[in-house]
C-alpha positions in Angstrom: 93.8 123.2 82.5 90.9 121.0 81.3 87.6 121.9 82.7 84.2 120.8 81.3 82.1 124.0 81.3 79.8 123.8 84.3 76.9 124.9 82.3 77.3 121.9 80.0 77.1 119.4 82.9 73.7 118.5 84.2 73.4 119.8 87.8 72.9 116.3 89.2 76.2 115.2 87.8 78.4 117.9 89.3 80.9 116.6 91.7 81.0 118.0 95.3 84.2 119.8 94.3 82.5 121.4 91.3 79.4 122.3 93.2 81.4 124.2 95.8 83.8 125.9 93.5 86.5 123.5 94.7 86.2 124.4 98.3 85.0 120.9 99.4 85.7 117.3 98.7 83.0 114.6 99.4 82.9 112.3 102.4 83.1 108.5 102.0 79.3 107.9 101.9 78.7 110.7 99.3 81.6 109.4 97.2 80.2 105.9 97.2 76.7 107.2 96.4 78.1 109.1 93.4 79.9 106.1 92.1 76.7 104.0 92.5 74.7 106.6 90.5 77.4 106.7 87.8 77.3 102.9 87.4 73.5 102.8 87.4 73.3 105.5 84.7 75.9 104.0 82.3 76.5 100.6 80.7 80.2 101.7 80.6 80.6 101.6 84.4 80.3 99.0 87.1 80.7 99.6 90.8 82.0 97.0 93.3 84.0 96.6 96.5 87.4 95.0 96.3 87.8 94.4 100.0 87.2 95.8 103.5 89.1 98.3 105.6 90.3 97.7 109.1 87.0 99.2 110.4 84.9 97.2 108.0 84.2 99.8 105.3 83.9 98.5 101.8 86.8 99.6 99.5 85.2 101.1 96.5 86.1 100.4 92.9 84.7 101.7 89.6 85.4 99.6 86.5 85.1 101.5 83.2 84.9 99.6 80.0 83.3 99.6 76.6 82.0 96.5 74.7 81.3 94.7 78.0 85.0 94.0 78.8 84.4 94.1 82.5 86.7 91.2 83.5 90.4 90.6 83.1 89.7 87.7 80.7 87.5 89.8 78.3 89.9 92.7 78.5 92.8 90.4 77.5 90.9 88.7 74.7 90.0 92.2 73.3 93.7 93.3 73.5 92.8 96.1 75.9 95.4 97.3 78.4 94.1 97.5 82.0 94.9 100.8 83.8 94.6 101.0 87.5 94.2 104.5 88.9 94.5 104.9 92.7 93.4 107.9 94.8 93.4 108.7 98.5 96.0 106.2 99.7 96.9 109.2 101.8 93.3 110.3 102.4 94.2 113.9 103.2 95.3 114.2 99.6 92.0 113.9 97.7 92.9 115.5 94.4 92.9 112.2 92.5 89.5 111.3 93.9 87.8 114.4 92.6 89.7 114.4 89.3 88.9 110.7 88.7 85.2 111.1 89.5 84.9 114.0 87.0 86.8 112.2 84.3 84.7 109.0 84.5 81.6 111.3 84.5 82.8 112.9 81.3 83.6 109.5 79.8 80.4 107.7 80.7 77.7 110.3 81.3 78.4 113.5 79.4 80.2 111.6 76.7 82.8 114.3 76.1 85.6 111.8 76.5 83.8 108.6 75.7 86.5 107.6 73.2 89.0 107.1 76.1 87.4 103.6 76.7 87.7 102.6 73.1 90.8 100.5 73.5 91.5 100.4 77.3 89.8 99.2 80.6 90.1 101.5 83.6 90.0 100.5 87.3 89.5 103.5 89.5 89.9 103.4 93.3 88.4 106.7 94.5 89.2 106.1 98.2 91.8 103.4 99.0 92.3 104.5 102.6 88.7 104.5 103.6 89.1 104.7 107.4 91.7 107.4 107.2 89.4 109.3 104.8 86.7 109.5 107.5 89.1 110.9 110.1 87.9 114.1 108.4 88.7 117.6 109.5 90.3 121.0 108.6 93.6 120.4 110.4 94.9 117.2 108.9 97.3 118.7 106.3 99.2 121.7 107.7 101.1 122.3 104.4 98.1 122.0 102.1 96.0 124.8 100.5 92.5 123.2 100.5 90.0 121.7 100.3 88.4 123.1 103.5 88.4 119.6 105.1 90.0 116.4 104.2 91.0 112.9 105.6 94.0 111.7 107.4 97.3 110.4 106.0 97.3 106.9 107.5 94.7 104.2 108.4 93.1 104.5 111.8 95.4 101.7 112.8 98.2 104.2 112.1 99.6 102.3 109.1 100.8 104.2 106.1 99.5 102.2 103.2 102.2 103.7 101.0 104.8 101.9 103.1 103.0 98.6 103.3 103.1 97.2 99.8 105.8 94.6 100.6 105.1 93.6 104.3 101.3 93.7 103.7 100.3 94.2 107.3 97.1 96.1 106.6 93.8 94.4 105.4 93.6 97.1 102.8 97.0 96.0 101.4 96.0 92.4 101.3 92.8 93.4 99.4 94.9 95.5 97.0 97.2 92.6 96.3 94.2 90.4 95.6 92.9 93.0 93.1 96.3 93.3 91.4 96.8 89.5 91.2 93.3 89.1 89.7 93.5 91.9 87.1 97.2 92.1 86.5 97.0 95.8 85.4 99.3 97.0 82.6 99.7 100.5 84.0 99.4 101.9 87.5 98.9 105.5 88.4 99.0 106.7 92.1 97.6 110.2 92.9 99.2 112.3 95.7 99.8 115.8 96.9 103.4 116.8 97.6 105.1 118.7 100.4 108.3 120.7 99.9 109.4 124.1 98.5 107.3 126.6 96.6 107.5 126.9 92.8 105.2 127.6 89.8 104.2 124.1 88.9 100.7 122.9 89.8 101.6 119.2 89.1 104.6 117.0 89.0 105.1 113.3 88.1 107.7 110.6 88.7 108.6 107.0 87.9 111.4 104.8 88.9 114.3 104.9 86.4 117.2 102.8 87.7 118.6 99.4 86.6 116.0 97.6 88.6 113.2 98.7 86.3 112.7 96.3 83.3 114.1 97.9 80.2 110.9 97.6 78.2 108.9 99.2 81.0 111.3 102.1 81.4 111.4 102.7 77.7 107.6 102.9 77.6 107.5 105.3 80.6 110.2 107.6 79.1 108.4 107.7 75.7 104.9 108.3 77.0 105.3 110.2 80.3 108.6 111.9 79.8 108.0 113.0 76.2 104.3 112.8 75.1 102.1 113.6 78.0 103.7 116.8 79.4 103.3 118.9 76.3 99.7 117.9 76.0 99.1 118.9 79.6 100.9 122.2 79.1 98.7 123.0 76.1 95.8 122.9 78.6 97.5 125.5 80.8 99.2 123.4 83.3 102.8 124.1 84.5 104.3 120.6 84.7 107.6 119.2 86.1 109.4 116.1 87.0 109.0 115.5 90.8 111.1 118.0 92.8 113.0 117.4 95.9 115.7 120.1 96.7 119.0 119.7 98.3 118.2 122.8 100.3 114.9 124.6 100.0 116.6 127.7 101.4 119.0 127.7 98.4 117.4 126.2 95.3 120.5 126.8 93.3 122.1 123.8 95.0 119.9 121.7 92.9 117.3 118.9 92.8 118.0 115.4 94.2 116.0 112.6 92.5 114.9 109.7 94.7 114.5 106.0 94.3 111.4 104.7 96.0 111.9 101.2 97.4 109.2 98.6 96.9 107.4 99.6 100.1 106.0 102.5 97.9 103.3 101.9 95.3 105.4 103.1 92.3 108.4 101.2 93.6 106.3 98.1 93.8 104.8 98.3 90.3 108.1 97.7 88.4 108.7 94.6 90.5 105.5 93.3 88.9 107.0 94.3 85.5 104.6 97.2 85.0 104.9 101.0 84.6 104.1 102.8 87.9 103.5 106.6 87.7 103.4 108.9 90.7 101.3 112.1 90.5 102.2 114.8 93.0 100.2 118.0 92.8 101.7 121.0 94.6 100.2 121.5 98.0 100.5 125.3 98.0 98.4 125.7 94.9 94.6 126.1 95.3 92.5 123.0 95.0 91.0 123.7 91.6 94.3 123.8 89.6 95.5 120.7 91.5 92.4 118.7 90.7 92.2 119.9 87.1 95.9 119.2 86.6 95.4 115.6 87.9 92.4 115.3 85.5 94.6 116.3 82.6 97.3 113.9 83.4 94.9 111.0 83.8 93.1 112.0 80.6 96.3 112.2 78.5 97.6 108.9 80.0 94.4 107.3 78.7 94.7 109.1 75.4 98.2 107.7 75.0 97.2 104.2 76.0 94.4 104.3 73.4 96.7 105.6 70.8 99.0 102.6 71.0 97.7 100.0 73.3 100.0 97.3 71.9 103.2 99.1 73.0 102.0 99.2 76.6 100.9 95.5 76.5 104.2 94.5 74.9 106.3 96.3 77.5 104.8 94.3 80.3 104.7 91.1 78.4 108.4 91.3 77.5 109.3 92.2 81.1 107.4 89.1 82.3 109.1 86.8 79.8 112.6 88.1 80.5 112.2 87.8 84.3 111.0 84.2 84.0 113.7 83.3 81.5 116.5 84.7 83.7 115.3 82.6 86.6 115.7 79.3 84.7 119.5 79.1 85.1 122.0 80.0 87.7 124.7 82.3 86.6 127.3 83.1 89.3 128.4 86.2 87.3 125.0 87.7 87.1 124.0 90.3 89.7 120.6 91.7 90.6 120.6 95.1 92.2 118.7 95.4 95.5 119.4 99.0 96.4 120.5 102.1 94.6 122.2 105.4 95.3 122.7 108.7 93.5 125.9 109.4 91.7 127.4 112.9 91.6 126.4 113.3 88.0 123.9 116.0 87.2 122.1 117.5 84.2 121.0 121.1 84.0 117.3 121.7 84.8 115.3 124.8 83.9 113.4 125.4 87.1 110.3 127.6 87.1 110.6 128.9 90.6 109.2 131.9 92.5 111.2 134.6 94.2 112.5 133.8 97.7 114.8 135.1 100.3 116.2 133.9 103.6 116.5 135.6 107.0 117.4 134.6 110.5 114.4 133.3 112.4 113.7 134.6 115.9 111.4 131.6 116.4 113.6 128.6 115.4 117.0 130.3 115.7 117.8 129.0 112.2 117.8 130.4 108.7 114.3 130.4 107.4 113.1 130.7 103.8 110.3 133.1 102.7 108.7 132.5 99.3 107.2 135.3 97.3 104.9 135.3 94.2 107.0 136.8 91.4 108.3 134.2 88.8 112.0 133.3 89.0 113.7 131.2 86.3 116.8 129.3 87.4 119.0 126.7 85.8 120.0 124.2 88.6 121.6 120.8 88.6 119.3 117.8 88.7 121.0 114.8 90.2 119.1 111.9 88.7 121.7 109.2 87.9 121.5 106.1 90.0 124.0 103.2 90.5 123.4 99.9 92.3 124.6 100.0 95.9 123.9 96.4 97.0 123.5 93.5 94.5 123.1 89.8 94.8 123.5 86.8 92.5 120.0 85.3 92.0 119.6 81.6 93.1 117.4 79.1 91.3 115.1 78.8 94.3 114.5 79.9 97.8 113.3 77.5 100.4 111.4 78.6 103.5 110.7 76.3 106.5 107.0 75.8 107.1 107.0 77.2 110.7 107.5 80.8 109.3 103.7 81.1 108.7 103.6 84.9 108.5 106.3 85.0 105.9 104.6 82.3 103.8 101.3 84.1 104.1 102.8 87.3 102.6 104.5 85.3 99.8 101.0 83.9 98.9 99.4 87.4 99.2 101.8 88.7 96.6 100.7 86.0 94.1 104.1 84.3 93.9 104.2 80.8 92.4 105.0 78.5 95.4 105.8 74.7 95.7 105.8 72.6 98.8 108.1 69.7 99.9 106.3 66.4 100.4 109.0 65.0 102.8 112.0 66.3 104.8 114.7 67.3 102.4 118.5 67.6 103.1 119.9 70.1 100.7 123.0 72.0 99.8 122.1 75.7 100.4 123.5 79.1 100.7 122.3 81.3 103.4 123.4 84.0 105.8 124.6 84.4 109.4 123.8 87.8 110.9 126.3 89.9 112.8 126.4 93.4 114.2 122.7 93.3 115.0 121.1 96.4 116.4 117.5 96.9 117.2 116.2 100.5 117.3 114.6 102.0 120.3 111.4 102.9 118.5 109.3 101.2 115.8 108.6 102.3 112.2 105.1 101.5 110.8 104.5 99.3 113.8 107.6 97.2 113.3 111.0 97.0 114.8 113.4 97.1 111.9 116.9 95.7 112.7 120.2 96.8 111.3 122.7 94.0 110.6 125.4 92.5 108.5 124.6 89.3 106.6 127.6 87.1 106.1 127.2 84.4 103.4 127.4 80.8 104.5 127.1 77.5 102.6 126.0 74.3 104.3 124.0 71.2 104.2 120.6 71.8 105.9 117.5 69.7 106.4 114.2 71.3 105.7 111.0 69.9 107.1 108.1 68.5 105.0 105.8 71.3 104.0 108.7 73.8 103.4 107.9 76.3 100.7 110.0 76.4 97.6 110.0 79.7 95.6 111.3 79.3 92.1 112.8 82.3 90.4 111.7 81.1 87.0 108.5 83.2 87.2 107.6 86.7 86.2 107.7 87.8 89.8 111.2 86.4 90.4 112.6 89.9 91.2 109.8 90.4 93.8 110.9 87.1 95.5 114.4 88.4 95.7 113.3 91.7 97.2 111.4 89.9 99.9 113.8 87.1 100.7 117.3 88.7 100.3 118.0 90.1 103.8 119.8 93.3 102.6 116.9 94.4 100.4 115.3 97.5 101.9 111.9 95.9 102.2 112.8 92.3 102.8 111.2 90.2 105.5 114.4 90.5 107.6 114.5 94.3 107.2 110.9 94.5 108.3 111.5 92.4 111.4 109.7 89.1 110.4 112.8 87.1 111.5 113.7 89.1 114.7 113.2 86.0 116.8 116.4 84.4 115.4 118.4 87.2 117.0 117.3 86.2 120.5 119.4 83.8 122.6 117.1 81.3 124.2 119.5 79.2 126.4 121.9 80.6 128.9 124.8 79.3 131.1 125.0 80.2 134.8 128.2 81.9 135.7 129.5 79.1 138.0 128.8 76.6 135.2 130.6 78.7 132.6 133.6 79.0 135.0 133.9 75.3 135.3 133.4 74.8 131.5 136.0 77.5 130.7 138.7 75.9 132.9 138.0 72.5 131.3 138.2 73.9 127.8 141.5 75.7 128.4 143.0 72.6 129.9 142.1 70.6 126.8 143.0 73.3 124.2 146.2 75.4 124.7 145.4 77.4 121.6 142.1 78.5 123.1 143.8 79.5 126.3 146.3 81.6 124.2 143.4 83.2 122.3 141.6 84.1 125.5 144.8 85.6 127.1 145.5 87.7 124.0 142.0 89.0 124.0 142.3 90.0 127.7 145.5 91.8 126.9 144.3 93.7 123.9 140.7 94.4 124.5 140.1 96.4 127.8 136.3 96.3 127.4 136.4 92.5 127.1 138.8 92.2 130.0 136.5 94.3 132.2 133.3 92.4 131.4 132.4 89.2 133.3 129.7 88.4 130.8 131.9 88.8 127.7 134.7 86.7 129.3 132.4 83.8 130.2 130.4 84.1 126.9 133.7 83.7 125.1 133.9 80.1 126.2 130.1 79.4 126.0 130.0 80.4 122.4 132.9 78.1 121.5 131.4 75.1 123.4 129.0 72.4 121.9 126.3 73.9 124.1 126.1 77.1 122.0 123.0 77.3 119.7 124.3 76.9 116.1 121.0 78.4 114.7 121.2 81.7 116.6 121.5 84.5 114.1 121.3 82.1 111.2 118.8 83.0 108.4 116.2 80.2 108.2 115.7 80.6 104.5 118.0 78.8 102.1 119.2 79.8 98.6 119.4 76.8 96.2 121.8 77.4 93.4 121.9 74.0 91.7 119.4 71.4 90.7 118.9 68.9 93.5 116.4 66.2 94.3 113.7 68.1 96.1 110.7 66.0 97.0 107.7 68.1 95.9 104.0 67.5 96.3 
C-alpha cells in the first residue's frame, strides 16, 4: 500500500493520522486549518467554501489544478476533466478525508505526485457532513476498527446525506447540487467504510452497471475501474475486490448479491447526470492505516488513469449528454426507459478471499451466530450481478407541473434542470395517473412519510394555470426529470411524499345527507341499485360498514372530488400550443 516515507515528509506537513500512527483523525477546525495551509503554500491549490451546513459551518473545498485552471471554464478550455472526490458524507467514516489530504499534500507540497494534475482538475471535499463530523466521539461506529474517535453518520438534523440526493431536503445537499451544476464534474468518487462480513480485502469498489447507466459511461467505468485500477492497487500491496454483500454472512458459500443503488445515493445519482460514479468502501474491521492507504491508492490511480487518457473520460460524458438530449426530442411509444431494476437468478463464479469462520448456536440471541477467524480461506462462490428492468415507462416530450407545487419546483431548479414557464392558462391533452391502493406507513424514513400506491394511467384534457413549469426531456438531464416526476420511480417526488396531500379527502358528506342522496340516486338509476345490491351480497366487509355503504354513493355522485388521488403533473406526448414566456 502506498505510503510516503514519514522521514521524507516535513514534520509540519504530516497529517493528524500520520502524526498519531493512524490512531486519530483531525476535527473540523484542524482539517480546515490544514487545508488553508496547503492552499497558502502552493499555487496548485485553492481553498474555499461551497456552502453552509445546517448549523452554519462552512463546507470546505480544495481545488487542485495546474496552469491556473481553477474554474470550470478554464478547465474545459484546457481539455482537462474535472474530478470530484467526496469524503465524510458519513462523517464517522473518515478514511477518504485523511487519504485525500495526504494525496493533495504529496501532489502540491512534497511534489512526489505533482504529475497527477498535469491533465486534470481535482475538487476535494474533505468533510461534506460538517455538523455530523463534530458530533465526535469513540462510540459512533460500533462495527469499525478505528480511528479512536470519529464523527456521526447523519447530520445533526438526523438526515442521511447519502439518501438525500434527489429530494434535497438538507442545506448541504442544495449546496452540493449548486457545486455540481457549476462545475459539471466528469468523474465522481465517494469515499466510505463498509459494514458486513469479514474477509481479507482492505478496500472494495462499486459502480452502477445496469441498463439505466449510459452506455459510454459504463464502458469507461468497466475499462478503467474494473480492469486497469485494481491491478495497480494490488501491486502496492492492497487486497482489492468488487463491493461485497452476502446472501448470508453465516454461510458465505451461498454467494454474493450485487446491489443497484437508486438515485437517492451518490453513485446512483451520478449516472443520471451522465457521469461515472465510483463508490469506495474500505473494510471496517481492518485497522485504520491500511484503510486510509488503500483509499489513497485508489484515488491516486484513478487520477493516473484520467491523466493517461483524459479525452476518453470527457468523451464518455459528452456522448451520454448528447444521446440523452437527442432521445428527448421525439416521442416514441415503443421506447421504454427503466425506472427500477432487480437481480436475475444468473450468477458468475467469484474467487473470494475470505477468512476462516464457523457458526454456533448463540445463548445470547438464540439464533445461529457467525464467528470469524484469521486464517485465509479461499472460496469460489456465485456472484449474482445481472440486473433486469423491473418498472419501465415510455418517456413523454414534456412534463408540466402546476405552479402551486412550490417545493417540487424548487427541487427541480436545485437539480439544474432546464425549465420553461407558461405565460397564460393552457388547456392541454395530457397523460397522468390516478392513485389507488394508497397506504401510508406508521413511521417516517429520513423525515418523510413515503406512501405505497398503484398509479393507474389516465388521459384527459386538463387546464394548467399561468406560471406552470414545463420540463422538456430534450436536455442532458432528461433521465433525471423522469426519475423525479414518474411516480413509480424509487426516488420520485411522489415516492418521497411531496404529493401526499392529494391523497387526503377534503370534503365529507353527513350520513343523513348521504342517505337521502343514495335513495335519490337508486330511484333514478336501476343499474346503480343493482350494483349496490350485488356488492352487499358478495362483500361481507362492505355490507357490515356504514361508511363504505354510504361512500359508495357519495363517490358516484357529482359532489365527489374528481382531483382526489389524481397526480397534478401532466405528461405531454405530442406537440401542442403551449403559451410560454
